[in-house]
C-alpha positions as CSV (number, residue, x, y, z in Angstrom):
1,X,-5.4,-27.4,28.5
2,X,-3.6,-24.1,28.7
3,X,-2.2,-25.3,32.0
4,X,-1.0,-28.6,30.5
5,X,0.6,-26.7,27.7
6,X,2.5,-24.5,30.1
7,X,1.3,-21.2,28.8
8,X,0.7,-19.4,32.0
9,X,3.3,-17.0,33.5
10,X,2.8,-18.2,37.1
11,X,2.0,-21.5,38.7
12,X,-1.6,-21.7,39.8
13,X,-2.2,-20.0,43.2
14,X,-4.9,-21.8,45.2
15,X,-5.4,-18.5,47.2
16,X,-6.6,-16.7,44.1
17,X,-10.1,-18.1,43.6
18,X,-12.1,-15.3,41.9
19,X,-12.0,-16.4,38.3
20,X,-14.1,-15.0,35.4
21,X,-13.9,-18.3,33.5
22,X,-17.4,-19.4,34.4
23,X,-18.9,-16.0,33.5
24,X,-16.9,-15.1,30.4
25,X,-16.0,-18.4,28.7
26,X,-18.4,-21.2,29.5
27,X,-21.6,-19.4,28.5
28,X,-20.1,-18.7,25.1
29,X,-18.4,-22.0,24.1
30,X,-19.1,-24.5,26.8
31,X,-16.1,-26.8,27.6
32,X,-13.8,-26.5,24.6
33,X,-13.1,-29.8,22.8
34,X,-9.7,-29.0,21.4
35,X,-8.0,-31.1,18.8
36,X,-4.3,-31.2,17.9
37,X,-5.1,-29.9,14.4
38,X,-7.0,-26.8,15.6
39,X,-5.7,-23.7,13.8
40,X,-6.2,-20.1,14.8
41,X,-6.1,-17.3,12.2
42,X,-4.8,-13.9,13.3
43,X,-7.1,-10.9,12.8
44,X,-5.3,-8.2,10.7
45,X,-4.9,-4.9,12.4
46,X,-5.9,-1.8,10.5
47,X,-2.7,-0.1,11.7
48,X,0.5,-0.1,9.7
49,X,3.5,-0.2,12.2
50,X,5.2,3.1,12.6
51,X,8.8,3.9,13.6
52,X,7.6,4.6,17.2
53,X,6.9,0.9,17.6
54,X,10.6,0.1,17.5
55,X,11.4,2.3,20.6
56,X,12.1,0.3,23.7
57,X,12.9,3.4,25.9
58,X,10.3,6.0,26.5
59,X,7.5,3.6,27.5
60,X,7.1,5.0,31.0
61,X,3.5,3.7,31.7
62,X,3.3,0.2,33.1
63,X,0.0,-1.0,31.5
64,X,-3.0,0.3,29.5
65,X,-6.5,-0.8,28.5
66,X,-9.4,1.0,26.9
67,X,-12.7,-0.5,25.8
68,X,-16.2,-1.3,26.6
69,X,-16.8,-3.1,30.0
70,X,-18.7,-6.0,28.5
71,X,-17.0,-8.9,30.4
72,X,-16.3,-10.0,33.9
73,X,-12.5,-9.7,33.4
74,X,-12.7,-6.1,32.0
75,X,-15.0,-5.0,34.8
76,X,-12.6,-6.4,37.4
77,X,-9.6,-4.6,35.8
78,X,-11.6,-1.3,35.8
79,X,-12.6,-1.9,39.4
80,X,-9.1,-2.5,40.7
81,X,-7.1,-0.1,38.5
82,X,-9.5,2.4,37.0
83,X,-8.4,5.1,39.5
84,X,-4.7,4.3,39.4
85,X,-2.1,7.0,38.8
86,X,-2.2,7.6,35.0
87,X,1.6,7.8,35.0
88,X,1.6,4.1,36.1
89,X,-1.5,2.6,34.5
90,X,-4.5,3.8,32.4
91,X,-7.7,1.7,32.4
92,X,-10.7,3.3,30.5
93,X,-14.2,2.2,30.0
94,X,-14.5,3.7,26.5
95,X,-12.8,3.4,23.1
96,X,-10.3,6.1,22.2
97,X,-9.9,7.9,18.9
98,X,-7.1,6.3,16.8
99,X,-4.5,9.0,17.4
100,X,-4.9,8.7,21.2
101,X,-5.1,5.0,21.0
102,X,-1.9,4.7,19.1
103,X,-0.1,7.2,21.4
104,X,-1.1,5.1,24.4
105,X,0.2,1.9,22.9
106,X,3.5,3.6,21.8
107,X,4.2,4.9,25.3
108,X,3.2,1.9,27.4
109,X,5.2,-1.2,28.3
110,X,2.3,-3.7,28.6
111,X,-1.1,-3.6,27.0
112,X,-4.0,-5.8,28.4
113,X,-5.9,-8.1,26.1
114,X,-9.1,-9.4,27.6
115,X,-12.2,-11.2,26.4
116,X,-15.0,-8.8,25.5
117,X,-17.9,-9.4,23.1
118,X,-15.4,-11.4,21.1
119,X,-12.8,-14.0,21.9
120,X,-9.5,-13.0,23.5
121,X,-7.9,-13.7,20.1
122,X,-9.3,-10.4,18.8
123,X,-8.0,-7.5,16.8
124,X,-6.9,-5.7,19.9
125,X,-4.1,-8.3,20.3
126,X,-2.7,-7.5,16.9
127,X,-3.2,-3.8,17.4
128,X,-0.9,-3.8,20.5
129,X,1.7,-5.9,18.8
130,X,1.8,-3.5,15.8
131,X,2.7,-0.8,18.3
132,X,5.5,-2.6,20.1
133,X,3.4,-2.9,23.3
134,X,3.9,-6.2,25.0
135,X,0.5,-8.1,25.2
136,X,-0.7,-9.3,28.6
137,X,-3.3,-11.9,27.7
138,X,-5.7,-12.5,30.6
139,X,-7.8,-15.6,30.0
140,X,-8.2,-19.3,30.7
141,X,-9.2,-20.0,27.2
142,X,-6.8,-19.0,24.5
143,X,-4.7,-20.5,21.7
144,X,-2.6,-18.0,19.8
145,X,-2.1,-18.0,16.0
146,X,1.1,-19.7,14.8
147,X,1.6,-21.1,18.3
148,X,4.0,-23.8,17.0
149,X,6.3,-21.4,15.2
150,X,6.4,-18.2,17.3
151,X,7.8,-17.9,20.8
152,X,4.6,-16.7,22.4
153,X,5.5,-17.7,26.0
154,X,8.8,-15.8,25.7
155,X,7.0,-12.7,24.3
156,X,3.5,-12.2,25.7
157,X,2.5,-12.5,29.4
158,X,-0.3,-15.0,30.0
159,X,-2.3,-14.6,33.2
160,X,-5.5,-16.2,34.6
161,X,-8.4,-13.9,35.3
162,X,-8.0,-14.9,38.9
163,X,-4.6,-13.2,38.9
164,X,-6.0,-9.7,38.0
165,X,-5.6,-8.6,41.6
166,X,-1.8,-9.1,41.5
167,X,-1.4,-7.7,37.9
168,X,0.7,-4.7,39.1
169,X,3.0,-6.9,41.1
170,X,3.4,-9.4,38.3
171,X,4.4,-6.8,35.7
172,X,6.7,-4.9,38.1
173,X,8.4,-8.2,38.8
174,X,9.5,-8.7,35.2
175,X,13.1,-7.6,35.0
176,X,14.4,-5.0,32.5
177,X,16.4,-7.8,30.7
178,X,13.4,-10.1,30.5
179,X,11.2,-7.3,29.1
180,X,13.8,-6.4,26.5
181,X,14.0,-10.0,25.3
182,X,10.2,-10.1,25.0
183,X,10.3,-6.7,23.1
184,X,13.0,-8.0,20.8
185,X,10.8,-11.0,19.9
186,X,7.9,-8.7,19.3
187,X,9.4,-6.1,17.0
188,X,13.2,-6.3,16.5
189,X,14.2,-9.8,15.4
190,X,14.1,-10.9,11.8
191,X,11.0,-13.1,12.3
192,X,9.4,-10.8,14.8
193,X,5.7,-11.0,15.7
194,X,5.3,-7.6,14.1
195,X,6.7,-8.7,10.8
196,X,4.8,-12.0,10.7
197,X,1.5,-10.4,11.6
198,X,1.8,-7.3,9.4
199,X,-0.6,-8.4,6.7
200,X,0.3,-5.5,4.4
201,X,3.8,-6.9,3.8
202,X,2.7,-10.3,2.4
203,X,4.4,-12.5,5.0
204,X,1.3,-12.7,7.2
205,X,-0.8,-14.9,5.0
206,X,2.1,-16.9,3.9
207,X,2.9,-17.7,7.5
208,X,-0.7,-18.6,8.1
209,X,-0.8,-20.9,5.1
210,X,2.4,-22.5,6.2
211,X,0.9,-23.4,9.5
212,X,-2.3,-24.8,7.9
213,X,-0.3,-26.9,5.6
214,X,1.9,-28.1,8.5
215,X,-1.1,-29.2,10.5
216,X,-2.9,-30.9,7.5
217,X,0.1,-32.7,6.1
218,X,3.5,-32.7,7.7
219,X,5.1,-33.9,4.5
220,X,4.4,-30.5,2.8
221,X,6.4,-28.5,5.4
222,X,9.7,-28.9,3.6
223,X,8.2,-27.6,0.3
224,X,6.7,-24.6,2.0
225,X,9.9,-23.8,3.9
226,X,11.8,-23.8,0.6
227,X,9.2,-21.4,-0.9
228,X,9.2,-19.1,2.1
229,X,13.0,-19.0,2.1
230,X,13.0,-18.2,-1.6
231,X,10.6,-15.3,-1.0
232,X,12.7,-14.0,1.9
233,X,15.9,-14.2,-0.1
234,X,14.3,-12.2,-3.0
235,X,12.9,-9.6,-0.6
236,X,16.3,-9.3,1.2
237,X,18.2,-8.9,-2.1
238,X,15.8,-6.1,-3.2
239,X,16.2,-4.4,0.2
240,X,20.0,-4.7,0.0
241,X,20.1,-3.2,-3.5
242,X,18.0,-0.3,-2.3
243,X,20.1,0.2,0.8
244,X,23.3,0.3,-1.3
245,X,21.7,2.9,-3.5
246,X,20.8,5.1,-0.5
247,X,24.4,4.7,0.8
248,X,25.7,5.8,-2.6
249,X,23.5,8.8,-2.4
250,X,25.2,9.7,1.0
251,X,22.7,8.3,3.5
252,X,25.0,6.7,6.1
253,X,22.1,6.2,8.5
254,X,19.9,4.3,6.1
255,X,21.2,0.8,6.7
256,X,20.0,1.1,10.3
257,X,17.1,3.5,9.5
258,X,14.9,2.2,12.3
259,X,17.3,3.7,14.9
260,X,16.4,7.2,13.6
261,X,12.6,7.1,13.5
262,X,12.3,10.6,11.9
263,X,14.8,9.8,9.1
264,X,13.4,10.9,5.7
265,X,15.1,11.6,2.4
266,X,14.3,14.6,0.3
267,X,15.8,14.1,-3.2
268,X,14.9,14.9,-6.8
269,X,16.6,11.7,-7.6
270,X,13.4,9.9,-6.6
271,X,10.7,12.5,-7.2
272,X,11.9,13.5,-10.7
273,X,11.9,10.0,-12.0
274,X,8.4,9.7,-13.4
275,X,6.3,8.6,-16.3
276,X,8.4,10.7,-18.7
277,X,11.3,8.3,-18.2
278,X,9.2,5.5,-19.5
279,X,8.2,7.2,-22.8
280,X,10.7,5.5,-25.1
281,X,9.7,2.0,-24.1
282,X,6.0,2.9,-24.0
283,X,6.2,4.3,-27.5
284,X,7.8,1.1,-28.9
285,X,5.0,-1.1,-27.3
286,X,2.2,1.4,-28.3
287,X,3.3,1.4,-32.0
288,X,3.7,-2.3,-32.1
289,X,0.2,-2.9,-30.9
290,X,-1.2,-0.1,-33.1
291,X,0.2,-1.8,-36.2
292,X,-1.3,-5.1,-35.2
293,X,-4.7,-3.5,-34.5
294,X,-4.6,-1.7,-37.9
295,X,-4.7,-5.1,-39.6
296,X,-8.2,-5.7,-38.2
297,X,-9.7,-2.6,-39.8
298,X,-11.4,0.3,-38.2
299,X,-9.8,3.0,-36.1
300,X,-8.6,1.4,-32.9
301,X,-5.8,2.6,-30.6
302,X,-4.0,0.4,-28.0
303,X,-5.3,2.8,-25.4
304,X,-5.5,6.4,-24.3
305,X,-2.8,8.3,-22.4
306,X,-4.1,10.1,-19.3
307,X,-2.0,12.9,-17.8
308,X,-3.7,13.3,-14.3
309,X,-2.4,16.5,-12.8
310,X,-1.2,17.9,-16.1
311,X,-0.3,21.3,-14.6
312,X,0.9,23.5,-17.5
313,X,1.3,20.5,-19.9
314,X,5.0,19.4,-19.5
315,X,4.1,15.7,-19.7
316,X,1.3,16.2,-22.2
317,X,3.8,17.9,-24.5
318,X,6.2,15.1,-24.3
319,X,3.5,12.5,-25.0
320,X,2.4,14.4,-28.1
321,X,6.0,14.8,-29.2
322,X,6.6,11.1,-29.0
323,X,3.3,9.5,-29.8
324,X,1.7,12.1,-32.0
325,X,2.0,13.3,-35.5
326,X,1.5,17.0,-35.1
327,X,4.2,18.3,-37.5
328,X,2.8,16.4,-40.4
329,X,-0.8,17.3,-39.5
330,X,0.2,20.9,-39.3
331,X,1.7,20.8,-42.8
332,X,-1.5,19.2,-44.2
333,X,-3.6,21.7,-42.4
334,X,-1.7,24.8,-43.6
335,X,-0.7,23.6,-47.1
336,X,-3.1,21.0,-48.3
337,X,-1.9,21.7,-51.9
338,X,1.4,20.0,-51.0
339,X,-0.1,16.7,-49.9
340,X,0.3,15.2,-53.4
341,X,4.0,15.8,-53.2
342,X,4.5,14.0,-49.9
343,X,6.0,10.5,-50.0
344,X,3.9,8.0,-48.0
345,X,1.0,10.4,-47.1
346,X,-1.5,9.2,-44.6
347,X,-4.9,10.1,-43.3
348,X,-5.3,12.8,-40.7
349,X,-9.0,12.7,-40.1
350,X,-8.7,10.5,-37.0
351,X,-6.2,10.9,-34.2
352,X,-2.9,9.1,-34.1
353,X,-3.0,9.2,-30.3
354,X,-5.5,10.4,-27.7
355,X,-4.0,12.3,-24.7
356,X,-6.2,13.4,-21.8
357,X,-5.0,16.3,-19.7
358,X,-6.6,16.7,-16.3
359,X,-5.9,20.0,-14.4
360,X,-8.0,21.6,-11.6
361,X,-6.2,24.9,-11.1
362,X,-7.8,27.8,-13.0
363,X,-4.5,29.5,-13.5
364,X,-2.6,26.3,-14.5
365,X,-5.4,25.3,-16.9
366,X,-5.2,28.7,-18.6
367,X,-1.5,28.2,-19.2
368,X,-2.2,24.6,-20.4
369,X,-4.6,25.9,-23.0
370,X,-2.1,28.5,-24.2
371,X,0.5,25.8,-24.7
372,X,-2.1,23.6,-26.5
373,X,-2.8,26.5,-28.9
374,X,0.8,27.2,-29.4
375,X,1.7,23.6,-30.1
376,X,-1.5,22.8,-32.1
377,X,-2.7,19.9,-30.0
378,X,-6.1,20.4,-31.5
379,X,-4.7,18.7,-34.7
380,X,-4.3,15.5,-32.7
381,X,-6.6,13.7,-30.2
382,X,-6.5,16.0,-27.2
383,X,-9.1,16.1,-24.5
384,X,-8.8,18.6,-21.6
385,X,-10.8,18.2,-18.4
386,X,-10.8,21.4,-16.3
387,X,-11.3,19.7,-13.0
388,X,-9.9,17.2,-10.5
389,X,-9.8,13.4,-10.4
390,X,-11.3,12.1,-7.1
391,X,-13.3,9.3,-5.6
392,X,-16.7,10.7,-6.3
393,X,-18.3,12.9,-8.9
394,X,-19.4,16.4,-7.9
395,X,-17.9,19.8,-6.9
396,X,-15.5,20.7,-4.1
397,X,-12.9,23.3,-3.3
398,X,-9.3,23.4,-4.5
399,X,-6.7,24.8,-2.1
400,X,-4.4,27.1,-4.1
401,X,-1.7,29.7,-3.8
402,X,-2.7,32.6,-6.0
403,X,0.8,34.2,-5.8
404,X,2.3,31.3,-7.7
405,X,2.4,31.7,-11.5
406,X,2.4,27.9,-11.7
407,X,0.8,26.1,-8.7
408,X,2.3,22.6,-8.4
409,X,0.8,21.9,-4.9
410,X,-2.9,22.7,-5.4
411,X,-5.1,19.9,-3.9
412,X,-8.7,19.0,-3.2
413,X,-7.5,17.0,-0.1
414,X,-5.8,19.6,2.1
415,X,-4.5,18.5,5.5
416,X,-5.9,19.8,8.8
417,X,-4.8,23.4,9.4
418,X,-4.3,24.3,5.7
419,X,-4.9,28.1,5.4
420,X,-4.6,28.5,1.7
421,X,-7.2,30.2,-0.4
422,X,-9.7,28.0,-2.2
423,X,-11.5,28.0,-5.5
424,X,-14.5,25.9,-6.7
425,X,-13.6,22.9,-8.8
426,X,-15.4,20.1,-10.6
427,X,-14.5,16.5,-9.6
428,X,-14.8,13.3,-11.6
429,X,-14.0,9.7,-11.0
430,X,-11.8,7.9,-13.5
431,X,-14.8,6.0,-14.9
432,X,-16.7,9.3,-15.5
433,X,-13.6,10.7,-17.3
434,X,-13.5,7.6,-19.5
435,X,-17.1,8.1,-20.5
436,X,-16.4,11.7,-21.5
437,X,-13.4,10.7,-23.6
438,X,-15.4,7.9,-25.4
439,X,-18.1,10.5,-26.2
440,X,-15.5,13.0,-27.5
441,X,-14.0,10.4,-29.9
442,X,-16.9,8.3,-31.0
443,X,-15.1,6.9,-34.1
444,X,-12.1,5.6,-32.1
445,X,-12.1,2.5,-29.9
446,X,-9.4,1.8,-27.3
447,X,-7.8,-1.4,-26.0
448,X,-5.9,-4.5,-27.1
449,X,-7.0,-8.1,-27.5
450,X,-7.1,-9.7,-24.1
451,X,-6.5,-13.2,-25.4
452,X,-2.7,-12.5,-25.7
453,X,-2.7,-11.4,-22.1
454,X,-4.5,-14.2,-20.2
455,X,-6.5,-16.2,-22.8
456,X,-9.8,-14.4,-22.0
457,X,-12.1,-13.0,-24.7
458,X,-12.6,-9.2,-25.2
459,X,-10.2,-6.3,-24.8
460,X,-8.1,-4.8,-22.0
461,X,-6.0,-1.7,-21.5
462,X,-8.5,1.0,-22.6
463,X,-6.1,3.3,-20.7
464,X,-2.6,2.6,-22.0
465,X,-1.0,4.9,-19.4
466,X,-2.5,6.4,-16.3
467,X,-0.2,9.0,-14.8
468,X,-1.4,10.4,-11.4
469,X,0.3,13.5,-9.9
470,X,-2.7,14.8,-8.1
471,X,-1.4,16.0,-4.7
472,X,-2.7,13.5,-2.2
473,X,-5.7,12.1,-4.2
474,X,-3.7,9.3,-5.9
475,X,-4.7,6.5,-3.5
476,X,-8.3,7.5,-3.4
477,X,-8.6,7.5,-7.2
478,X,-7.0,4.1,-7.5
479,X,-9.2,2.6,-4.7
480,X,-12.3,4.0,-6.4
481,X,-11.1,2.4,-9.7
482,X,-10.8,-1.1,-8.3
483,X,-13.4,-2.6,-10.7
484,X,-11.6,-1.1,-13.7
485,X,-8.2,-2.3,-12.5
486,X,-9.5,-5.8,-11.8
487,X,-10.8,-6.0,-15.4
488,X,-7.4,-4.9,-16.6
489,X,-8.8,-1.6,-17.9
490,X,-5.5,0.2,-17.3
491,X,-2.2,-1.2,-18.7
492,X,0.4,0.9,-17.0
493,X,0.1,3.2,-13.9
494,X,2.6,5.7,-12.6
495,X,1.5,7.6,-9.4
496,X,3.3,10.1,-7.2
497,X,3.8,9.5,-3.5
498,X,4.4,12.4,-1.2
499,X,4.4,12.1,2.6
500,X,3.4,15.8,2.8
501,X,0.1,15.4,0.9
502,X,-1.0,11.7,1.3
503,X,-3.7,10.8,3.9
504,X,-3.1,7.1,3.6
505,X,0.0,4.9,3.6
506,X,2.1,3.9,0.6
507,X,2.1,0.3,2.0
508,X,-1.7,0.1,1.8
509,X,-1.8,1.4,-1.7
510,X,0.9,-0.9,-3.0
511,X,-0.8,-3.8,-1.3
512,X,-4.1,-2.8,-2.9
513,X,-2.5,-2.8,-6.3
514,X,-1.0,-6.2,-5.7
515,X,-4.4,-7.5,-4.7
516,X,-6.0,-6.3,-7.9
517,X,-3.2,-7.9,-10.0
518,X,-0.6,-5.1,-10.4
519,X,3.0,-5.3,-9.5
520,X,4.7,-2.1,-8.5
521,X,8.2,-0.6,-8.5
522,X,9.8,2.4,-6.8
523,X,11.2,4.4,-9.7
524,X,14.7,6.0,-9.9
525,X,16.4,7.3,-13.1
526,X,18.7,4.2,-13.1
527,X,16.7,1.3,-11.6
528,X,13.3,0.0,-10.5
529,X,13.0,-1.4,-7.0
530,X,10.3,-4.1,-6.6
531,X,7.8,-3.2,-3.8
532,X,4.9,-5.6,-4.1
533,X,4.0,-8.7,-2.0
534,X,6.9,-10.1,-0.1
535,X,9.2,-7.4,-1.5
536,X,7.6,-4.7,0.6
537,X,9.7,-3.1,3.3
538,X,9.1,0.0,5.3
539,X,12.4,1.5,4.1
540,X,10.7,2.4,0.8
541,X,8.9,5.2,2.5
542,X,12.2,6.9,3.5
543,X,12.0,9.1,0.3
544,X,9.5,11.8,1.1
545,X,8.7,12.2,-2.5
546,X,8.8,9.5,-5.1
547,X,7.0,7.9,-8.0
548,X,5.7,4.3,-8.2
549,X,5.4,2.4,-11.5
550,X,2.9,-0.5,-11.7
551,X,1.9,-2.9,-14.4
552,X,-0.3,-6.0,-14.8
553,X,1.5,-8.9,-13.2
554,X,2.7,-11.4,-15.8
555,X,1.8,-9.1,-18.7
556,X,4.6,-9.8,-21.3
557,X,4.7,-6.1,-22.2
558,X,5.2,-5.1,-18.6
559,X,8.2,-7.4,-18.4
560,X,9.6,-6.1,-21.7
561,X,9.2,-2.5,-20.6
562,X,11.0,-3.2,-17.3
563,X,13.9,-4.7,-19.3
564,X,14.0,-1.7,-21.7
565,X,14.1,0.7,-18.7
566,X,16.9,-1.1,-16.8
567,X,18.5,-4.2,-18.5
568,X,20.3,-5.2,-15.2
569,X,19.6,-4.2,-11.6
570,X,17.0,-4.7,-8.9
571,X,14.3,-5.0,-11.5
572,X,15.7,-8.5,-12.4
573,X,14.1,-9.7,-9.1
574,X,10.7,-9.4,-10.7
575,X,11.3,-12.1,-13.3
576,X,12.9,-14.3,-10.6
577,X,9.8,-13.9,-8.4
578,X,7.5,-14.9,-11.3
579,X,9.5,-18.2,-11.5
580,X,8.4,-19.2,-8.0
581,X,6.0,-22.1,-8.3
582,X,3.1,-20.5,-6.5
583,X,3.2,-17.4,-8.8
584,X,3.2,-19.5,-12.0
585,X,-0.6,-19.0,-12.2
586,X,-0.4,-15.3,-11.6
587,X,-2.0,-15.7,-8.1
C-alpha cells in the first residue's frame, strides 16, 4: 500500500531483490490490514530543538545512524557502510551519549530511520527531525503521523530495504535545491515538521487531535481549523508584542533571531523584574481574603509567603514592610503602658503574616539574621531555614565564593568544571519545609476556601506566594512539588531563570507548570508576556536572566493581579485565551 500511495522516492527496481520485509515486518505484524481511518500518533522526542537545528550549511556528513543491530535492515546498513569514511557517513552498532548523538544529527544532512525492536515510526524519527536532519525512512511498512496534512513525500526520503545497497548514490543524487526545499519543510516554514512535532510548544497534541477529529468526523474539521487559527493568532500576537519590546530595547537582530544562533540578551530589564514588583497587588488580595477568613473565627491566614533564596533579606524585608505590622507590635512590646491610649488597638499574640526565609549560605544567613534582629522580624511570623530547597531531603555541598561579602551565586547544583569552594548544607523539599512551618506556628492555619476557586471542598493556597531564586534548583523544586501544585497548594509562583545556572530547559518547566494547571508569564517592569501552551516560543529564552510569574489557570485572583500589574498590554492575551471554547473548562 505504500507503493499505491506513491510514498517511495524511486520506482521499484526489479534488479534489487534482497528485501528485509519478510524478516523484519511479517513476523511482527503479518500482512497489514490497513483502513482509511487508521491514525498514527507521533512519539514525543525528549529533545527540545536548539538553534543549531536551523542551520542548513555546515552539515558536511552525508548520512548517520547509531543503534543496536536488532533488525535485518540495520545489519545490512552496517555491513555496507560501517567502514565508510566518517567524513561521508557514520554507521555505528551502539547508542551514543546524548551530547554526541545531538552533535551527529546537527552536522549531518540525512539521518537513517530503520525498524529495530520497535516499528519504524519510533522516537528516532522525531529525534532527527528535532535536530534538522532530514529523515531517510527505510521500510516497506510505514504510515507517518499527520500524513494528510504534512508534506512527508517532499520532506523525508522513503526507500525500500532492498535499496540499501544504492543508498549513497540515491542521497548524492538529490540536488542542493531539492535538499534545501526539504530542509525548509522540516524546520524553517511556519508549519514546519519541527514546530508541529515539538510537543513542549502545545501545537503537537493540537495537531494530533485535529487529525483524529478529521478522520472520525469530517464535519468537525472546520470547527477545529477555527480553533487552531485562533490559537495561532494569539500566539503570534504575543510573539510580536515581545519582538517589538526587544527592538525598543535596541535588539535589531531579535526579529530574525534564528539567523544568529548564539544571540542572547543580558539585561537587568528582565532579571530585576521579580516578585517584589507584584507586592502591591498581592497585598490587596491577601488582605481581602484575610478579612473574609476572620469572619469564620480562629486564626487563619490566606497563606504563607516563602522567600526561597532569601540572600540577606531584601525581599523578606519588603514583604514584612507591606504585609506585616511590625511598627505597631514594636510599640506594644516596648511601651505596653501606652496600649490603652491607642485608637483601634488589636491583638499581637498571633502573627499578621508568616514569611519564610530560606538561605543556604553561611555568610548570607548571618547577614540575614542581623537584618532580622535590626528590624524586629521576631515580633511577626518569621521562620528562617538555614539550608537549601531541593528535590530530596538530606545534606549536600554548596558551591560558594568566600571572597564575596554577599554571595548571590551560591548553588547546590554547580555545572561541570565548577572550581569554587564548598561548604556543607542541609537540603529540604518544599513539602518538608511546609511541615516545619506548620509545626512552628501550630495556632495558625493557612489557605483559602477552595469552593470559590473551582467548586471543590476544602482549602487551597497554603502557600500564598512561592518565590524561587535558588541558582539552578528552581525547576527541580517545582517538579518535586508536582503533587502540591496539582492540589493547588501554591497560589502564586515567581521563579528565576538563568541560562548560566539551569540544567534543564525553560520550555520544559513552563510546559510542566501548564500541565499541572498553572499559566506562566515572562515578567518585565512594564508588561507580562504569556508563555504557556500555544503561546510558547523559543524567543523567550533570548534573555539570559529573567523571572517567570505563574498562577492557577482561571483563578479570578490571578486574572485580577495581572490587570493590576499591567492594565493594557500583552497580558490581555491571557483573558482572550481563556475565552477559547476548549479552555472554558480549564483544561
